[in-house]
Wavefront OBJ file of the C-alpha trace (Angstrom):
o trace
v 100.199 95.377 146.804
v 103.279 93.836 148.432
v 106.521 95.828 148.132
v 109.983 94.572 149.074
v 112.801 97.107 149.224
v 116.540 96.474 149.497
v 117.548 94.639 152.663
v 118.842 97.716 154.484
v 115.456 99.477 154.511
v 113.327 99.513 157.653
v 109.719 100.091 156.646
v 108.717 100.949 160.209
v 111.070 103.934 159.995
v 109.793 104.649 156.477
v 106.224 104.620 157.831
v 107.032 107.353 160.336
v 108.364 109.557 157.531
v 105.457 108.662 155.222
v 102.896 109.555 157.893
v 104.357 113.061 158.045
v 103.326 113.332 154.381
v 99.849 111.924 155.048
v 100.582 108.394 153.810
v 99.815 105.149 155.641
v 100.842 101.571 154.881
v 101.410 98.403 156.894
v 105.040 97.394 157.504
v 105.645 93.838 156.322
v 106.829 92.780 159.774
v 103.155 92.826 160.873
v 102.525 89.813 158.615
v 105.303 87.571 159.935
v 105.287 85.604 163.155
v 109.017 84.938 163.402
v 110.850 87.093 160.948
v 113.481 89.755 161.298
v 112.593 91.007 157.808
v 111.911 94.737 158.019
v 112.209 95.772 154.369
v 108.730 95.016 153.058
v 105.342 96.729 153.191
v 101.735 96.238 152.155
v 99.959 98.999 150.276
v 96.172 98.885 150.200
v 94.137 100.903 147.730
v 90.709 99.382 148.379
v 89.089 102.388 150.054
v 91.067 105.245 148.511
v 90.181 107.460 145.590
v 92.513 107.998 142.646
v 93.780 111.341 143.991
v 94.764 109.806 147.354
v 96.485 106.877 145.627
v 98.443 109.232 143.375
v 99.470 111.350 146.375
v 100.581 108.265 148.328
v 102.646 106.775 145.525
v 104.253 110.143 144.764
v 105.090 110.726 148.445
v 106.624 107.264 148.896
v 108.564 107.678 145.663
v 110.000 110.998 146.845
v 111.038 109.557 150.216
v 112.725 106.571 148.582
v 114.365 108.743 145.943
v 115.810 111.113 148.555
v 117.376 108.236 150.418
v 118.742 106.716 147.219
v 120.320 110.044 146.271
v 122.354 109.904 149.497
v 123.594 106.391 148.659
v 126.931 105.952 146.874
v 126.597 106.332 143.106
v 127.540 103.664 140.599
v 131.246 103.700 139.868
v 132.191 104.776 143.380
v 133.923 101.965 145.196
v 132.488 100.871 148.506
v 132.939 97.571 150.382
v 130.229 95.076 149.377
v 128.855 94.867 152.931
v 128.018 98.601 152.897
v 126.421 98.982 149.471
v 122.790 100.058 149.209
v 120.745 98.836 146.281
v 117.121 99.808 145.951
l 1 2 3 4 5 6 7 8 9 10 11 12 13 14 15 16 17 18 19 20 21 22 23 24 25 26 27 28 29 30 31 32 33 34 35 36 37 38 39 40 41 42 43 44 45 46 47 48 49 50 51 52 53 54 55 56 57 58 59 60 61 62 63 64 65 66 67 68 69 70 71 72 73 74 75 76 77 78 79 80 81 82 83 84 85 86
């Protein structure tokens, strides 16, 4: 499964946090020869059981949700260049 997050995410940094929770994925940058894109990732479920998949998705969701909760909320003004949309 290919996932693309908002442009300000760095999935290599996300990987480090995910690994602390026992989750692995491949940052999208590994699939590009000449790309500065760092906001995508590849999730592979081929060799995992349903329990491991559920754990991985839940862990990634929690990490992403925590970061989103620190982002400015809708209705709060912030210059366009600094807005985070996930």
